[in-house]
N, C-alpha and C positions, 0 to 999 in steps of 0.2 A: 151262206151256200159254201158247200164244200167245191172245189177244185180238183181235190185228190182226194181217195180213200182208199187206203191200203187195208185188205181184209183178210186177216189170219193166214199171211204169208210164209210157206214153208218152203224151203232148197236144200239139198243136200248134195254133198259128192261123195258119194261111199259113208266112211264113217264120221265126214266132217261136216257139219253143219252152218249156214252161212246165214239162215232166215229161220226162226221158231215161232211159230204163231205170232209174227207181228202184225201189229194193228198200229194206223194212227191215222189221223184226220188233216187236211190242210185248205183253211178256208181261202175264197177268194182276195187276193190281194196280200196274202199273209207271210209272214218270213219265218222259216223254222230253221233251227240248227240241230245238227246231228253231230254228238261226238262220241268217244268210244276209245279203248286202246286197239294198238294195230291187231289185226286180224279179228275184229269185232263183227265183222261183216256190213260195214258201211257202206264201200265201194259196191259190195254186191247189191245192197240196196237198191243203187242206182242203176246197177245192169237190170236190174226186175222191173223197175219203172221204165227204164227206157226200153226195155225189149232184147237187149245183147243177153239176157238169160231170161228161162221160161222158168216160172216156178213148179214145184211139185204138185203143189195144191195153194189155195187161196185166190181171192180176187183183186185187180187194180182198176176202179173206176176213176174215170178222168173227165170232169165235168158232168158227171150222167151216165157217161159212155162206158162200158165193159170194156177194157182194152187188154186184158189177161193174156188172148193170146194173138196179138196184133204184132206184126213186125215193126222193127224200129222206125222205117220209115213213113209207116203210117201213123204212128205215135208222134213224129215230128212233124208230121202235117196236121196231127188234132192238136198241137200246141206245144209240144214238148221240146225245150231247146237246152242243152247239156255242154258244160265243159268237160275236162278230161285232167288228170293230176298233172300227166306229161302233155305239155302242148303238142297239137297233131296239126300243123299247118301245111299247105302244100308247099312245099319250100320253095319250088321253081315258080311258082306262080308270085304275081305281086298281091301286096295286102288287099288291094278291092277288087283284083279278080277272086281271092278267096272267097270274100264277102259275097261275090256274084255267085259262086257255086252253092253256097250254102243257102240263099236265099231263093234260087230256084228250087230247091226240096223242100224249102218251110210251107207255109197254111197256101191252100189252094182258094186263093183270090185276087182278083185284079189290082194290081199296084205299080206305080213305077219303081221298079228294081233298082236303077243306077241312083235315081235319088234318095230311096229307102237305104241303099246302104252308105252313101255319101253322109246323110243323117246318124245313121250307127257309128261311124269312122268318126264323126266330129263328138257324138257323145262318150267313146271309150278314147279319146285324145290319140287317135291314130290319123286323123285326116292329112297331116302334112306326111304321114309315111304312106300313103295311098299308092303310090307308083313304083315303090321299092320291092324287090325279092322278099318275101317271109323269112327266108331263111337269115336274111342280115340283120334280122329283128333282136335286140336286148331280151333277156328274162323278161324284165318287165313290160317291155311293149308284145313278145309273145302270149304273155299273159292275158294282156290287155286285145290282143286278136282273137284268142281263144274265147275270149266273153263275145267279143264282137261278133263270132262267126256264130255264135248260140244265138244271138237277138236278131242275127239277118233273117232267121225264118220267121220273125213276127211272134216270139213264144207267148203263152199266156202263163205257163210254168217253166222256172228256170232252175235247172240243177246244178249247182256248183260244187265241183270235187276239188277240193284243197287248192284254190286258185290263187290262197294267198302264200302256200308252200314257198321256200327259198329265196323270198323278197325280204328288203330289209324294212324295219319298221315305218321310215319315212314312205318308201314305196308302196308298203300296205295299206297304209293312211290313205295314201292318195286314191290306191284302188279301192279302199273303201265307200269312199266318198262317191264314186262313180257308180259303186253297187246300191248306195243309198237314193242316188238318183232315180237309179232303174224300179228301185222296190216303191219310192216316193210315185213313182208314175201307176202303179197300178200292175206290175207284175209281181206275181206269187213265186217265190223263191225258196227251195231247200238244199241247205248248204251245211255241207260235210268238211271240218276243217279243225287241225290242228294248234293253229293261230287261235288261238282262243279270245285276245283281247280283239282280232279283227270282227272274228265272230259275233262278238256278243255286242260291237257298235252298231248292229245292223238287225239281229234276229228278235223275233219279240214272243217266241218260244224256243224250248231247249230241250232235248232230246237224247236220252244216253242209252246207247244199245253196247251188248257183250254177249259175245257167243250167240249173236243172231238173234238175242232176244232183247224186249225193251226193258231197261233196267227203270228208268224213271224219266219222267216229263213234265215240264212246266215252267213257272216262271224262271228266266235265264240267270238271275243272281240267287233263286231258291237252290236249284238244281246245283250250283256252282258250291254252296256252302253245306250240300249233304256230304254225310262224313261217307257213306258208301260209295257216292260219286268218286270222291278224294280218295277212296282205297284203291278201287279200280281201276280209275282212269289215271290218277296222278301218281299211284303209288304212297300215299299217304295214310299212315295205320292211324286213327285217332284211338286214343285210350277211351272205354267206355265213359269215364266219369267227367271227359270233356267232350261228348259230341254235343252238349248243348249250347259248348260256348265257341266254338271253331268260328272263326269270322269269315 
């Protein structure tokens, strides 16, 4: 069963189109990666799913419920958690207080908020930093806090927006381990990322978009071997007589 269904999504700002007849499905517990050149419409897709933008036409179905016209806070309570490219913590609050705020706006269900936030901090490697102000964290710790804040609301669908950007290779591998654990626990994930090796270590399906349109979708290694994807995304122009032998 699908947890997310994006149906013929269209969005333009004047002459600039950020989503054109975009369609895709996400099964419960699946991990989907999205890549594309800068300006392809990736973050705009997240803004449409999360409710920061309203589509000109099309529908967004979350777990059988049409959320196309619902505001972001209602989508959060329905099970969508999201990170941002640039971490946006409440800098004057402690790490633990950041999570408490996010948990209070999450799913409407009874649970021990404090215990839940402590579990999330342990899962994301931040428990020992629980009582420090968020503004004092390193970049990796802020990325982890961004992930922890998204998880605090108990999402069934997690949107990751370039969460590995700016990290060293060892830091990215460490973060990938955490994301794999979250995925293995049953959370569905849609991940936009330019650090492709990190993305491919998690996702089970890959989608490429360009100028707001879906260019290709399928098994990750097959997508990355596509000559068209290499040309548009990586700037590699493969000669016609070599297309069948590109590694």
